[in-house]
C-alpha positions, -999 to 999 in steps of 0.1 A, spaced: 359 -231 -931 384 -226 -898 399 -251 -869 371 -234 -846 343 -243 -875 350 -277 -876 355 -280 -840 319 -268 -835 309 -292 -863 323 -322 -847 315 -317 -818 273 -312 -828 275 -344 -848 292 -362 -817 264 -350 -796 238 -359 -823 252 -399 -827 254 -405 -788 218 -392 -786 208 -414 -815 227 -440 -794 211 -442 -765 174 -438 -777 184 -471 -798 190 -487 -765 160 -467 -743 136 -487 -765 142 -521 -751 139 -519 -715 161 -547 -701 192 -535 -723 185 -502 -716 184 -508 -677 213 -529 -679 237 -510 -700 227 -476 -691 201 -466 -664 221 -482 -636 243 -453 -634 239 -422 -608 218 -404 -612 198 -421 -637 193 -450 -611 175 -427 -591 152 -420 -620 145 -457 -634 114 -477 -626 117 -499 -598 96 -520 -578 93 -492 -554 78 -465 -581 47 -453 -575 40 -432 -604 61 -427 -637 60 -395 -660 79 -394 -693 81 -378 -723 107 -370 -754 129 -342 -744 120 -306 -737 82 -316 -734 72 -298 -701 87 -328 -682 105 -310 -658 75 -290 -651 54 -319 -643 77 -337 -625 81 -305 -602 47 -293 -598 34 -329 -593 60 -339 -564 51 -299 -548 16 -321 -543 31 -351 -537 62 -348 -520 62 -386 -505 55 -398 -543 83 -423 -559 85 -409 -591 104 -424 -623 115 -397 -645 134 -378 -673 154 -409 -687 134 -402 -714 136 -433 -736 106 -455 -744 119 -480 -722 107 -460 -693 74 -457 -700 75 -499 -712 85 -509 -679 64 -491 -659 33 -499 -681 44 -540 -676 49 -532 -639 10 -515 -641 25 -484 -625 2 -454 -634 17 -435 -660 16 -397 -676 34 -397 -714 36 -359 -719 36 -354 -755 45 -319 -775 45 -305 -813 69 -318 -833 78 -282 -844 84 -269 -807 96 -299 -794 125 -309 -818 133 -271 -819 138 -268 -781 157 -300 -782 181 -289 -811 192 -253 -789 195 -276 -760 218 -298 -780 231 -270 -795 227 -287 -830 215 -271 -863 206 -307 -880 168 -315 -879 172 -349 -893 182 -367 -862 160 -355 -836 129 -356 -859 139 -390 -863 143 -397 -825 112 -379 -821 92 -407 -847 113 -436 -829 100 -423 -793 68 -421 -805 63 -454 -826 76 -476 -797 50 -462 -776 20 -467 -799 10 -503 -790 8 -489 -749 -10 -455 -754 -41 -470 -742 -26 -479 -708 -10 -447 -699 -25 -406 -698 -14 -385 -725 -8 -351 -716 -6 -326 -740 27 -296 -735 -5 -268 -731 -23 -291 -708 7 -295 -682 18 -263 -683 -14 -243 -683 -31 -269 -653 -13 -296 -639 -40 -308 -620 -64 -316 -646 -29 -345 -653 -35 -359 -618 -76 -358 -616 -69 -382 -653 -45 -403 -637 -66 -410 -604 -95 -409 -626 -76 -436 -653 -58 -454 -626 -80 -458 -593 -55 -438 -579 -57 -407 -550 -31 -382 -560 -31 -351 -548 -36 -317 -562 -16 -285 -564 -33 -260 -541 -41 -225 -554 -21 -236 -586 -15 -200 -598 0 -184 -568 23 -217 -571 41 -214 -605 68 -192 -594 77 -218 -567 82 -243 -600 101 -224 -619 121 -214 -589 127 -249 -586 132 -257 -622 158 -227 -619 179 -244 -594 177 -280 -610 193 -262 -645 217 -249 -619 226 -283 -609 229 -304 -636 236 -279 -663 255 -253 -644 233 -224 -651 230 -227 -691 204 -208 -700 202 -230 -736 191 -259 -712 171 -236 -689 133 -252 -682 118 -215 -677 107 -194 -704 134 -173 -721 129 -146 -752 166 -156 -760 160 -192 -765 124 -182 -779 140 -168 -806 166 -195 -812 135 -218 -817 118 -195 -839 147 -194 -863 149 -236 -867 111 -241 -869 110 -236 -909 142 -254 -909 119 -281 -893 86 -282 -909 104 -284 -942 118 -313 -935 109 -346 -954 108 -362 -918 82 -333 -898 49 -349 -916 55 -379 -902 63 -365 -870 32 -346 -870 6 -374 -877 24 -391 -849 18 -363 -824 -19 -359 -835 -23 -394 -832 -18 -389 -794 -29 -358 -791 -64 -368 -806 -63 -398 -782 -56 -382 -750 -69 -397 -715 -73 -359 -711 -102 -355 -732 -125 -369 -714 -116 -343 -682 -124 -307 -700 -150 -297 -677 -126 -303 -648 -112 -273 -629 
């Protein structure tokens, strides 16, 4: 093993470690907001007294698509988003803010996040997936649970679920099929702004990234933590508030 390989492994383990630290803090709202979410740009993403809706989930669960699409129809609404920690949802629930928890199958979600992090180790991210969702079990009845496929197929179903559950009047995305390219264009602009156009961090479907994820999925499913992660996903998915809106179009 050469120095380049050693450096690559060290960098991967460093990223894995600091994500675990981030998530540990992120299970405690007061601690997380005091130590982390005060920094730019996260201070503009956190729950505040002015927040009107919170859209959050584990990384790579269509969080960005949900936020961009919702904002397209509701540009004046203040959204808390993209901290990717339980603290954000726990704080929103505490303040009675309408909240969407976006969920995704752990095989897909963890593989995508490993590609994003340039990691080859499923364990830290399966563990993180489990900790993230376990922390939210006590409040799942107080949020709208939206599955990845529901979000990317018809975001208006999610908006209708919010309006139904929280007695709000958020607007729907008009002419949604025609607006999808606009949504993806905005996602690409965000990628250029925050990640310098790194395609491994893109929020838009990409064949190269899809192949990288497929190569990781068998390793993820074979890991001893996968059944626990899958059980949590199925619990949230079964409970999904959108199940009562199957006939909405």
